[in-house]
C-alpha positions as CSV (number, residue, x, y, z in Angstrom):
1,M,-0.1,0.0,-0.3
2,S,2.9,2.7,0.6
3,N,3.8,2.1,-2.9
4,V,0.6,3.9,-4.0
5,K,1.1,6.4,-1.8
6,S,4.9,7.3,-3.1
7,R,3.3,7.5,-6.6
8,A,0.0,9.3,-5.7
9,G,1.9,12.9,-7.1
10,F,3.2,11.6,-10.0
11,V,0.2,13.2,-12.1
12,D,1.9,17.0,-10.6
13,T,5.8,15.4,-11.3
14,E,7.7,16.6,-14.7
15,K,7.7,13.5,-15.5
16,G,3.6,12.5,-15.0
17,K,3.1,16.0,-17.2
18,E,5.2,14.7,-19.9
19,V,3.4,11.0,-20.1
20,R,-0.1,12.9,-20.2
21,E,1.4,15.1,-22.8
22,K,2.3,11.7,-24.9
23,L,-1.1,10.3,-23.9
24,Q,-2.4,13.4,-25.3
25,L,-0.8,13.6,-28.8
26,M,-1.6,9.7,-29.0
27,T,-4.9,10.7,-28.3
28,E,-4.8,13.4,-31.7
29,D,-2.9,10.9,-34.0
30,D,-5.3,8.9,-36.1
31,R,-2.6,6.0,-36.0
32,Y,-3.6,5.0,-32.6
33,N,-7.0,3.3,-31.2
34,T,-7.7,5.7,-28.5
35,A,-11.1,5.2,-27.5
36,S,-12.6,5.5,-24.1
37,S,-12.7,2.4,-21.9
38,Y,-16.0,1.3,-19.9
39,S,-15.5,2.0,-16.3
40,A,-18.3,0.9,-13.6
41,N,-17.5,3.9,-11.6
42,G,-20.4,5.9,-12.1
43,A,-19.5,8.5,-9.4
44,L,-16.3,10.0,-10.9
45,Y,-17.5,8.8,-14.8
46,P,-21.6,9.1,-15.2
47,D,-21.3,7.7,-18.8
48,N,-19.5,5.0,-17.6
49,S,-16.9,5.9,-20.3
50,M,-13.3,6.3,-19.0
51,P,-10.9,8.5,-21.0
52,F,-8.0,6.9,-22.6
53,I,-5.5,9.3,-20.8
54,D,-7.1,8.6,-17.4
55,K,-7.1,5.1,-17.9
56,H,-3.1,4.9,-18.4
57,M,-2.5,7.5,-15.7
58,S,-4.6,5.8,-12.9
59,Y,-2.7,2.4,-14.3
60,L,0.8,4.0,-13.7
61,I,-0.4,5.5,-10.1
62,V,-1.1,2.1,-9.5
63,H,1.9,0.5,-10.4
64,P,4.8,2.6,-9.4
65,Q,7.2,0.1,-10.3
66,L,6.5,0.3,-14.2
67,D,8.7,2.3,-15.7
68,P,6.7,4.9,-17.4
69,D,8.6,5.4,-20.7
70,Q,8.5,1.3,-21.2
71,Y,4.8,1.5,-20.3
72,L,4.1,4.3,-23.2
73,A,6.2,2.5,-25.6
74,N,4.0,-0.9,-24.9
75,V,0.7,1.3,-25.0
76,R,1.7,2.5,-28.8
77,L,2.3,-0.9,-30.0
78,I,-0.6,-2.2,-28.6
79,T,-3.1,0.5,-30.0
80,R,-1.2,1.3,-33.1
81,K,-3.9,0.8,-36.2
82,R,-2.5,-1.9,-38.4
């Protein structure tokens, strides 16, 4: 549980801002499938649709052991339209 707390401020760090910017660029690029995902959290997402950026930022926050650059590289590979 302490790992989650140590990464809670990730969004406000330089690396967090860089990751968010790169995810934003991916959503603007037609080469990637960046559709929203279903979310059961109706309080946070009233339409039950979690945006692509929120999904991946949340994942990085919950998994602090991940290298953000490697994670982004994998997301690019997985979401690339063929």
